[in-house]
PDB file of the backbone (N, CA, C, O) and the ligand in Angstrom, with CONECT records:
HET     ZN  A 101       1
ATOM      1  N   MET A   1       0.832  -1.214   0.005  1.00  0.00           N
ATOM      2  CA  MET A   1       0.010   0.026  -0.016  1.00  0.00           C
ATOM      3  C   MET A   1       0.895   1.238   0.006  1.00  0.00           C
ATOM      4  O   MET A   1       1.958   1.266   0.626  1.00  0.00           O
ATOM      5  N   GLY A   2       0.404   2.263  -0.712  1.00  0.00           N
ATOM      6  CA  GLY A   2       1.121   3.517  -0.753  1.00  0.00           C
ATOM      7  C   GLY A   2       0.174   4.652  -0.465  1.00  0.00           C
ATOM      8  O   GLY A   2      -1.027   4.444  -0.293  1.00  0.00           O
ATOM      9  N   MET A   3       0.696   5.816  -0.413  1.00  0.00           N
ATOM     10  CA  MET A   3      -0.090   7.013  -0.183  1.00  0.00           C
ATOM     11  C   MET A   3      -0.307   7.763  -1.460  1.00  0.00           C
ATOM     12  O   MET A   3       0.652   8.016  -2.190  1.00  0.00           O
ATOM     13  N   VAL A   4      -1.562   8.141  -1.771  1.00  0.00           N
ATOM     14  CA  VAL A   4      -1.843   8.968  -2.912  1.00  0.00           C
ATOM     15  C   VAL A   4      -1.353  10.409  -2.649  1.00  0.00           C
ATOM     16  O   VAL A   4      -1.750  11.034  -1.665  1.00  0.00           O
ATOM     17  N   MET A   5      -0.516  10.906  -3.509  1.00  0.00           N
ATOM     18  CA  MET A   5       0.095  12.210  -3.372  1.00  0.00           C
ATOM     19  C   MET A   5      -0.370  13.139  -4.466  1.00  0.00           C
ATOM     20  O   MET A   5      -0.662  12.694  -5.576  1.00  0.00           O
ATOM     21  N   VAL A   6      -0.444  14.419  -4.173  1.00  0.00           N
ATOM     22  CA  VAL A   6      -0.698  15.422  -5.205  1.00  0.00           C
ATOM     23  C   VAL A   6       0.283  16.525  -5.048  1.00  0.00           C
ATOM     24  O   VAL A   6       0.948  16.650  -4.019  1.00  0.00           O
ATOM     25  N   LYS A   7       0.380  17.361  -6.112  1.00  0.00           N
ATOM     26  CA  LYS A   7       1.285  18.471  -6.040  1.00  0.00           C
ATOM     27  C   LYS A   7       0.505  19.726  -5.595  1.00  0.00           C
ATOM     28  O   LYS A   7      -0.558  20.048  -6.125  1.00  0.00           O
ATOM     29  N   CYS A   8       1.077  20.406  -4.613  1.00  0.00           N
ATOM     30  CA  CYS A   8       0.423  21.627  -4.158  1.00  0.00           C
ATOM     31  C   CYS A   8       0.572  22.692  -5.243  1.00  0.00           C
ATOM     32  O   CYS A   8       1.694  22.980  -5.659  1.00  0.00           O
ATOM     33  N   PRO A   9      -0.527  23.285  -5.711  1.00  0.00           N
ATOM     34  CA  PRO A   9      -0.447  24.280  -6.811  1.00  0.00           C
ATOM     35  C   PRO A   9       0.235  25.567  -6.357  1.00  0.00           C
ATOM     36  O   PRO A   9       0.739  26.324  -7.187  1.00  0.00           O
ATOM     37  N   GLN A  10       0.257  25.823  -5.049  1.00  0.00           N
ATOM     38  CA  GLN A  10       0.859  27.056  -4.581  1.00  0.00           C
ATOM     39  C   GLN A  10       2.372  26.984  -4.437  1.00  0.00           C
ATOM     40  O   GLN A  10       3.095  27.906  -4.815  1.00  0.00           O
ATOM     41  N   THR A  11       2.835  25.863  -3.880  1.00  0.00           N
ATOM     42  CA  THR A  11       4.259  25.695  -3.596  1.00  0.00           C
ATOM     43  C   THR A  11       4.950  24.681  -4.456  1.00  0.00           C
ATOM     44  O   THR A  11       6.180  24.621  -4.455  1.00  0.00           O
ATOM     45  N   GLY A  12       4.192  23.856  -5.212  1.00  0.00           N
ATOM     46  CA  GLY A  12       4.775  22.890  -6.022  1.00  0.00           C
ATOM     47  C   GLY A  12       5.316  21.675  -5.330  1.00  0.00           C
ATOM     48  O   GLY A  12       5.976  20.832  -5.937  1.00  0.00           O
ATOM     49  N   ARG A  13       5.020  21.590  -4.010  1.00  0.00           N
ATOM     50  CA  ARG A  13       5.493  20.474  -3.182  1.00  0.00           C
ATOM     51  C   ARG A  13       4.497  19.383  -3.155  1.00  0.00           C
ATOM     52  O   ARG A  13       3.296  19.612  -3.293  1.00  0.00           O
ATOM     53  N   ALA A  14       5.006  18.142  -2.970  1.00  0.00           N
ATOM     54  CA  ALA A  14       4.127  17.017  -2.914  1.00  0.00           C
ATOM     55  C   ALA A  14       3.477  16.942  -1.515  1.00  0.00           C
ATOM     56  O   ALA A  14       4.147  17.048  -0.487  1.00  0.00           O
ATOM     57  N   ILE A  15       2.146  16.757  -1.523  1.00  0.00           N
ATOM     58  CA  ILE A  15       1.389  16.601  -0.261  1.00  0.00           C
ATOM     59  C   ILE A  15       0.586  15.387  -0.277  1.00  0.00           C
ATOM     60  O   ILE A  15       0.033  15.025  -1.316  1.00  0.00           O
ATOM     61  N   PRO A  16       0.484  14.699   0.873  1.00  0.00           N
ATOM     62  CA  PRO A  16      -0.291  13.487   0.945  1.00  0.00           C
ATOM     63  C   PRO A  16      -1.746  13.781   0.989  1.00  0.00           C
ATOM     64  O   PRO A  16      -2.161  14.716   1.675  1.00  0.00           O
ATOM     65  N   THR A  17      -2.556  13.016   0.279  1.00  0.00           N
ATOM     66  CA  THR A  17      -4.002  13.250   0.245  1.00  0.00           C
ATOM     67  C   THR A  17      -4.704  12.536   1.417  1.00  0.00           C
ATOM     68  O   THR A  17      -5.870  12.804   1.705  1.00  0.00           O
ATOM     69  N   GLY A  18      -3.998  11.650   2.068  1.00  0.00           N
ATOM     70  CA  GLY A  18      -4.610  10.897   3.121  1.00  0.00           C
ATOM     71  C   GLY A  18      -5.307   9.615   2.594  1.00  0.00           C
ATOM     72  O   GLY A  18      -5.833   8.803   3.354  1.00  0.00           O
ATOM     73  N   ILE A  19      -5.277   9.486   1.248  1.00  0.00           N
ATOM     74  CA  ILE A  19      -5.901   8.309   0.676  1.00  0.00           C
ATOM     75  C   ILE A  19      -4.832   7.239   0.464  1.00  0.00           C
ATOM     76  O   ILE A  19      -3.806   7.493  -0.167  1.00  0.00           O
ATOM     77  N   LYS A  20      -5.085   6.023   1.004  1.00  0.00           N
ATOM     78  CA  LYS A  20      -4.153   4.948   0.830  1.00  0.00           C
ATOM     79  C   LYS A  20      -4.626   4.068  -0.283  1.00  0.00           C
ATOM     80  O   LYS A  20      -5.795   3.687  -0.340  1.00  0.00           O
ATOM     81  N   SER A  21      -3.725   3.747  -1.163  1.00  0.00           N
ATOM     82  CA  SER A  21      -4.027   2.853  -2.289  1.00  0.00           C
ATOM     83  C   SER A  21      -2.749   2.277  -2.852  1.00  0.00           C
ATOM     84  O   SER A  21      -1.672   2.818  -2.600  1.00  0.00           O
ATOM     85  N   ASP A  22      -2.832   1.217  -3.590  1.00  0.00           N
ATOM     86  CA  ASP A  22      -1.604   0.761  -4.266  1.00  0.00           C
ATOM     87  C   ASP A  22      -1.701   1.187  -5.720  1.00  0.00           C
ATOM     88  O   ASP A  22      -2.772   1.492  -6.247  1.00  0.00           O
ATOM     89  N   ARG A  23      -0.544   1.192  -6.334  1.00  0.00           N
ATOM     90  CA  ARG A  23      -0.443   1.778  -7.706  1.00  0.00           C
ATOM     91  C   ARG A  23      -1.377   1.127  -8.694  1.00  0.00           C
ATOM     92  O   ARG A  23      -1.993   1.786  -9.532  1.00  0.00           O
ATOM     93  N   GLU A  24      -1.468  -0.214  -8.574  1.00  0.00           N
ATOM     94  CA  GLU A  24      -2.344  -0.983  -9.533  1.00  0.00           C
ATOM     95  C   GLU A  24      -3.805  -0.541  -9.384  1.00  0.00           C
ATOM     96  O   GLU A  24      -4.483  -0.205 -10.355  1.00  0.00           O
ATOM     97  N   THR A  25      -4.249  -0.558  -8.138  1.00  0.00           N
ATOM     98  CA  THR A  25      -5.609  -0.185  -7.850  1.00  0.00           C
ATOM     99  C   THR A  25      -5.941   1.191  -8.336  1.00  0.00           C
ATOM    100  O   THR A  25      -6.964   1.443  -8.973  1.00  0.00           O
ATOM    101  N   PHE A  26      -4.991   2.105  -7.992  1.00  0.00           N
ATOM    102  CA  PHE A  26      -5.218   3.496  -8.337  1.00  0.00           C
ATOM    103  C   PHE A  26      -5.275   3.738  -9.807  1.00  0.00           C
ATOM    104  O   PHE A  26      -6.111   4.505 -10.285  1.00  0.00           O
ATOM    105  N   LEU A  27      -4.369   3.075 -10.561  1.00  0.00           N
ATOM    106  CA  LEU A  27      -4.408   3.213 -12.002  1.00  0.00           C
ATOM    107  C   LEU A  27      -5.665   2.652 -12.693  1.00  0.00           C
ATOM    108  O   LEU A  27      -6.109   3.122 -13.741  1.00  0.00           O
ATOM    109  N   ARG A  28      -6.201   1.621 -12.037  1.00  0.00           N
ATOM    110  CA  ARG A  28      -7.367   0.982 -12.571  1.00  0.00           C
ATOM    111  C   ARG A  28      -8.686   1.683 -12.164  1.00  0.00           C
ATOM    112  O   ARG A  28      -9.724   1.470 -12.790  1.00  0.00           O
ATOM    113  N   SER A  29      -8.629   2.502 -11.132  1.00  0.00           N
ATOM    114  CA  SER A  29      -9.819   3.141 -10.663  1.00  0.00           C
ATOM    115  C   SER A  29     -10.277   4.192 -11.704  1.00  0.00           C
ATOM    116  O   SER A  29      -9.461   4.782 -12.412  1.00  0.00           O
ATOM    117  N   ILE A  30     -11.574   4.400 -11.769  1.00  0.00           N
ATOM    118  CA  ILE A  30     -12.137   5.357 -12.712  1.00  0.00           C
ATOM    119  C   ILE A  30     -11.718   6.755 -12.339  1.00  0.00           C
ATOM    120  O   ILE A  30     -11.406   7.038 -11.182  1.00  0.00           O
ATOM    121  N   VAL A  31     -11.713   7.628 -13.327  1.00  0.00           N
ATOM    122  CA  VAL A  31     -11.299   8.995 -13.088  1.00  0.00           C
ATOM    123  C   VAL A  31     -12.138   9.662 -12.013  1.00  0.00           C
ATOM    124  O   VAL A  31     -13.368   9.652 -12.067  1.00  0.00           O
ATOM    125  N   PHE A  32     -11.465  10.231 -11.053  1.00  0.00           N
ATOM    126  CA  PHE A  32     -12.173  10.923  -9.992  1.00  0.00           C
ATOM    127  C   PHE A  32     -11.348  12.135  -9.570  1.00  0.00           C
ATOM    128  O   PHE A  32     -10.193  12.289  -9.968  1.00  0.00           O
ATOM    129  N   PHE A  33     -11.950  12.971  -8.772  1.00  0.00           N
ATOM    130  CA  PHE A  33     -11.169  14.099  -8.223  1.00  0.00           C
ATOM    131  C   PHE A  33     -11.320  14.150  -6.748  1.00  0.00           C
ATOM    132  O   PHE A  33     -12.201  13.494  -6.192  1.00  0.00           O
ATOM    133  N   GLY A  34     -10.495  14.904  -6.097  1.00  0.00           N
ATOM    134  CA  GLY A  34     -10.558  14.973  -4.660  1.00  0.00           C
ATOM    135  C   GLY A  34     -10.286  16.359  -4.203  1.00  0.00           C
ATOM    136  O   GLY A  34     -10.023  17.275  -4.981  1.00  0.00           O
ATOM    137  N   ASN A  35     -10.362  16.485  -2.874  1.00  0.00           N
ATOM    138  CA  ASN A  35     -10.105  17.741  -2.201  1.00  0.00           C
ATOM    139  C   ASN A  35      -9.293  17.434  -0.951  1.00  0.00           C
ATOM    140  O   ASN A  35      -9.706  16.668  -0.081  1.00  0.00           O
ATOM    141  N   THR A  36      -8.147  18.047  -0.896  1.00  0.00           N
ATOM    142  CA  THR A  36      -7.222  17.743   0.215  1.00  0.00           C
ATOM    143  C   THR A  36      -6.835  18.992   0.912  1.00  0.00           C
ATOM    144  O   THR A  36      -6.573  20.021   0.288  1.00  0.00           O
ATOM    145  N   ARG A  37      -6.797  18.903   2.243  1.00  0.00           N
ATOM    146  CA  ARG A  37      -6.327  20.041   3.072  1.00  0.00           C
ATOM    147  C   ARG A  37      -4.805  20.025   3.041  1.00  0.00           C
ATOM    148  O   ARG A  37      -4.171  19.057   3.461  1.00  0.00           O
ATOM    149  N   CYS A  38      -4.236  21.098   2.544  1.00  0.00           N
ATOM    150  CA  CYS A  38      -2.833  21.191   2.340  1.00  0.00           C
ATOM    151  C   CYS A  38      -2.111  21.632   3.673  1.00  0.00           C
ATOM    152  O   CYS A  38      -2.430  22.677   4.240  1.00  0.00           O
ATOM    153  N   PRO A  39      -1.156  20.818   4.137  1.00  0.00           N
ATOM    154  CA  PRO A  39      -0.468  21.170   5.378  1.00  0.00           C
ATOM    155  C   PRO A  39       0.464  22.355   5.237  1.00  0.00           C
ATOM    156  O   PRO A  39       0.858  22.965   6.231  1.00  0.00           O
ATOM    157  N   ILE A  40       0.817  22.682   4.006  1.00  0.00           N
ATOM    158  CA  ILE A  40       1.678  23.798   3.767  1.00  0.00           C
ATOM    159  C   ILE A  40       0.938  25.142   3.705  1.00  0.00           C
ATOM    160  O   ILE A  40       1.291  26.115   4.371  1.00  0.00           O
ATOM    161  N   CYS A  41      -0.094  25.139   2.879  1.00  0.00           N
ATOM    162  CA  CYS A  41      -0.894  26.403   2.730  1.00  0.00           C
ATOM    163  C   CYS A  41      -1.953  26.570   3.763  1.00  0.00           C
ATOM    164  O   CYS A  41      -2.461  27.675   3.955  1.00  0.00           O
ATOM    165  N   GLN A  42      -2.319  25.468   4.461  1.00  0.00           N
ATOM    166  CA  GLN A  42      -3.468  25.487   5.359  1.00  0.00           C
ATOM    167  C   GLN A  42      -4.737  25.884   4.564  1.00  0.00           C
ATOM    168  O   GLN A  42      -5.591  26.633   5.038  1.00  0.00           O
ATOM    169  N   ALA A  43      -4.808  25.349   3.355  1.00  0.00           N
ATOM    170  CA  ALA A  43      -5.999  25.621   2.499  1.00  0.00           C
ATOM    171  C   ALA A  43      -6.357  24.333   1.807  1.00  0.00           C
ATOM    172  O   ALA A  43      -5.562  23.394   1.763  1.00  0.00           O
ATOM    173  N   ASN A  44      -7.556  24.291   1.267  1.00  0.00           N
ATOM    174  CA  ASN A  44      -8.006  23.115   0.528  1.00  0.00           C
ATOM    175  C   ASN A  44      -7.689  23.234  -0.931  1.00  0.00           C
ATOM    176  O   ASN A  44      -7.942  24.273  -1.541  1.00  0.00           O
ATOM    177  N   HIS A  45      -7.141  22.194  -1.502  1.00  0.00           N
ATOM    178  CA  HIS A  45      -6.859  22.163  -2.909  1.00  0.00           C
ATOM    179  C   HIS A  45      -7.686  21.077  -3.613  1.00  0.00           C
ATOM    180  O   HIS A  45      -7.794  19.951  -3.126  1.00  0.00           O
ATOM    181  N   ASN A  46      -8.262  21.432  -4.757  1.00  0.00           N
ATOM    182  CA  ASN A  46      -8.965  20.438  -5.563  1.00  0.00           C
ATOM    183  C   ASN A  46      -7.954  19.843  -6.512  1.00  0.00           C
ATOM    184  O   ASN A  46      -7.069  20.538  -7.013  1.00  0.00           O
ATOM    185  N   TRP A  47      -8.090  18.538  -6.759  1.00  0.00           N
ATOM    186  CA  TRP A  47      -7.155  17.885  -7.644  1.00  0.00           C
ATOM    187  C   TRP A  47      -7.853  16.775  -8.424  1.00  0.00           C
ATOM    188  O   TRP A  47      -8.900  16.269  -8.019  1.00  0.00           O
ATOM    189  N   PHE A  48      -7.262  16.419  -9.523  1.00  0.00           N
ATOM    190  CA  PHE A  48      -7.800  15.365 -10.371  1.00  0.00           C
ATOM    191  C   PHE A  48      -6.881  14.146 -10.240  1.00  0.00           C
ATOM    192  O   PHE A  48      -5.691  14.272  -9.950  1.00  0.00           O
ATOM    193  N   ALA A  49      -7.447  13.003 -10.454  1.00  0.00           N
ATOM    194  CA  ALA A  49      -6.698  11.727 -10.287  1.00  0.00           C
ATOM    195  C   ALA A  49      -5.512  11.691 -11.264  1.00  0.00           C
ATOM    196  O   ALA A  49      -4.468  11.124 -10.943  1.00  0.00           O
ATOM    197  N   ARG A  50      -5.666  12.284 -12.434  1.00  0.00           N
ATOM    198  CA  ARG A  50      -4.554  12.217 -13.374  1.00  0.00           C
ATOM    199  C   ARG A  50      -3.380  13.112 -12.930  1.00  0.00           C
ATOM    200  O   ARG A  50      -2.282  13.016 -13.479  1.00  0.00           O
ATOM    201  N   GLU A  51      -3.613  13.956 -11.960  1.00  0.00           N
ATOM    202  CA  GLU A  51      -2.506  14.787 -11.409  1.00  0.00           C
ATOM    203  C   GLU A  51      -1.866  14.125 -10.194  1.00  0.00           C
ATOM    204  O   GLU A  51      -0.826  14.555  -9.696  1.00  0.00           O
ATOM    205  N   ALA A  52      -2.512  13.088  -9.748  1.00  0.00           N
ATOM    206  CA  ALA A  52      -2.045  12.445  -8.528  1.00  0.00           C
ATOM    207  C   ALA A  52      -1.228  11.200  -8.819  1.00  0.00           C
ATOM    208  O   ALA A  52      -1.330  10.634  -9.907  1.00  0.00           O
ATOM    209  N   TRP A  53      -0.419  10.766  -7.861  1.00  0.00           N
ATOM    210  CA  TRP A  53       0.357   9.569  -8.050  1.00  0.00           C
ATOM    211  C   TRP A  53       0.403   8.876  -6.701  1.00  0.00           C
ATOM    212  O   TRP A  53       0.085   9.460  -5.665  1.00  0.00           O
ATOM    213  N   VAL A  54       0.818   7.586  -6.744  1.00  0.00           N
ATOM    214  CA  VAL A  54       0.932   6.789  -5.543  1.00  0.00           C
ATOM    215  C   VAL A  54       2.392   6.700  -5.162  1.00  0.00           C
ATOM    216  O   VAL A  54       3.229   6.321  -5.982  1.00  0.00           O
ATOM    217  N   GLU A  55       2.707   7.047  -3.922  1.00  0.00           N
ATOM    218  CA  GLU A  55       4.018   6.960  -3.412  1.00  0.00           C
ATOM    219  C   GLU A  55       4.116   5.726  -2.532  1.00  0.00           C
ATOM    220  O   GLU A  55       3.605   5.688  -1.413  1.00  0.00           O
ATOM    221  N   GLU A  56       4.790   4.716  -3.073  1.00  0.00           N
ATOM    222  CA  GLU A  56       4.941   3.460  -2.317  1.00  0.00           C
ATOM    223  C   GLU A  56       6.022   3.642  -1.237  1.00  0.00           C
ATOM    224  O   GLU A  56       7.013   4.337  -1.462  1.00  0.00           O
ATOM    225  N   PRO A  57       5.833   3.033  -0.095  1.00  0.00           N
ATOM    226  CA  PRO A  57       6.892   3.073   0.911  1.00  0.00           C
ATOM    227  C   PRO A  57       8.138   2.405   0.394  1.00  0.00           C
ATOM    228  O   PRO A  57       8.082   1.353  -0.242  1.00  0.00           O
ATOM    229  N   ILE A  58       9.246   3.019   0.669  1.00  0.00           N
ATOM    230  CA  ILE A  58      10.557   2.481   0.203  1.00  0.00           C
ATOM    231  C   ILE A  58      11.014   1.317   1.077  1.00  0.00           C
ATOM    232  O   ILE A  58      11.214   1.487   2.280  1.00  0.00           O
ATOM    233  N   VAL A  59      11.176   0.170   0.499  1.00  0.00           N
ATOM    234  CA  VAL A  59      11.715  -0.972   1.222  1.00  0.00           C
ATOM    235  C   VAL A  59      13.219  -0.965   1.078  1.00  0.00           C
ATOM    236  O   VAL A  59      13.760  -1.078  -0.021  1.00  0.00           O
ATOM    237  N   ARG A  60      13.876  -0.832   2.201  1.00  0.00           N
ATOM    238  CA  ARG A  60      15.346  -0.772   2.173  1.00  0.00           C
ATOM    239  C   ARG A  60      15.932  -2.182   2.337  1.00  0.00           C
ATOM    240  O   ARG A  60      16.327  -2.579   3.433  1.00  0.00           O
ATOM    241  N   THR A  61      15.976  -2.899   1.270  1.00  0.00           N
ATOM    242  CA  THR A  61      16.444  -4.243   1.275  1.00  0.00           C
ATOM    243  C   THR A  61      17.883  -4.335   1.750  1.00  0.00           C
ATOM    244  O   THR A  61      18.240  -5.241   2.504  1.00  0.00           O
ATOM    245  N   ALA A  62      18.714  -3.389   1.305  1.00  0.00           N
ATOM    246  CA  ALA A  62      20.104  -3.383   1.700  1.00  0.00           C
ATOM    247  C   ALA A  62      20.295  -3.298   3.243  1.00  0.00           C
ATOM    248  O   ALA A  62      21.167  -3.931   3.838  1.00  0.00           O
ATOM    249  N   GLU A  63      19.433  -2.487   3.820  1.00  0.00           N
ATOM    250  CA  GLU A  63      19.547  -2.300   5.295  1.00  0.00           C
ATOM    251  C   GLU A  63      19.123  -3.571   6.058  1.00  0.00           C
ATOM    252  O   GLU A  63      19.696  -3.943   7.082  1.00  0.00           O
ATOM    253  N   ILE A  64      18.076  -4.215   5.489  1.00  0.00           N
ATOM    254  CA  ILE A  64      17.623  -5.454   6.132  1.00  0.00           C
ATOM    255  C   ILE A  64      18.722  -6.527   6.029  1.00  0.00           C
ATOM    256  O   ILE A  64      18.981  -7.255   6.987  1.00  0.00           O
ATOM    257  N   LEU A  65      19.356  -6.610   4.867  1.00  0.00           N
ATOM    258  CA  LEU A  65      20.398  -7.592   4.698  1.00  0.00           C
ATOM    259  C   LEU A  65      21.608  -7.243   5.555  1.00  0.00           C
ATOM    260  O   LEU A  65      22.260  -8.132   6.102  1.00  0.00           O
ATOM    261  N   GLY A  66      21.916  -5.922   5.674  1.00  0.00           N
ATOM    262  CA  GLY A  66      23.058  -5.498   6.459  1.00  0.00           C
ATOM    263  C   GLY A  66      22.857  -5.750   7.947  1.00  0.00           C
ATOM    264  O   GLY A  66      23.813  -5.904   8.707  1.00  0.00           O
ATOM    265  N   ALA A  67      21.550  -5.789   8.354  1.00  0.00           N
ATOM    266  CA  ALA A  67      21.230  -5.955   9.782  1.00  0.00           C
ATOM    267  C   ALA A  67      21.356  -7.447  10.183  1.00  0.00           C
ATOM    268  O   ALA A  67      21.393  -7.768  11.371  1.00  0.00           O
ATOM    269  N   ALA A  68      21.416  -8.311   9.230  1.00  0.00           N
ATOM    270  CA  ALA A  68      21.493  -9.746   9.511  1.00  0.00           C
ATOM    271  C   ALA A  68      22.855 -10.097  10.149  1.00  0.00           C
ATOM    272  O   ALA A  68      23.887  -9.563   9.743  1.00  0.00           O
ATOM    273  N   PRO A  69      22.847 -10.984  11.136  1.00  0.00           N
ATOM    274  CA  PRO A  69      24.138 -11.370  11.769  1.00  0.00           C
ATOM    275  C   PRO A  69      25.087 -11.980  10.754  1.00  0.00           C
ATOM    276  O   PRO A  69      24.695 -12.804   9.928  1.00  0.00           O
ATOM    277  N   SER A  70      26.365 -11.552  10.832  1.00  0.00           N
ATOM    278  CA  SER A  70      27.290 -11.999   9.813  1.00  0.00           C
ATOM    279  C   SER A  70      28.423 -12.804  10.423  1.00  0.00           C
ATOM    280  O   SER A  70      29.565 -12.344  10.442  1.00  0.00           O
ATOM    281  N   CYS A  71      28.124 -14.013  10.928  1.00  0.00           N
ATOM    282  CA  CYS A  71      29.147 -14.843  11.474  1.00  0.00           C
ATOM    283  C   CYS A  71      29.032 -16.238  10.887  1.00  0.00           C
ATOM    284  O   CYS A  71      29.824 -17.118  11.225  1.00  0.00           O
TER     285      CYS A  71
HETATM  286 ZN    ZN A 101      -0.882  24.003  -0.786  1.00  0.00          ZN2+
END
């Protein structure tokens, strides 16, 4: 699962919409729009699904492997 992100039209920064989805589901979902409270502007922004993207949590495989005991 990832977080659906949109770009803040005021600052150009990525903000989380609070909607959790995975990339496959999100891409298959019908076109919709949303309204998200922006933590940067303290204002509501309207956005369209085509402007949004899913940010998957980064799995740090190297760190997991590095943490394994090495004897
Ligand atoms: Zn904003």
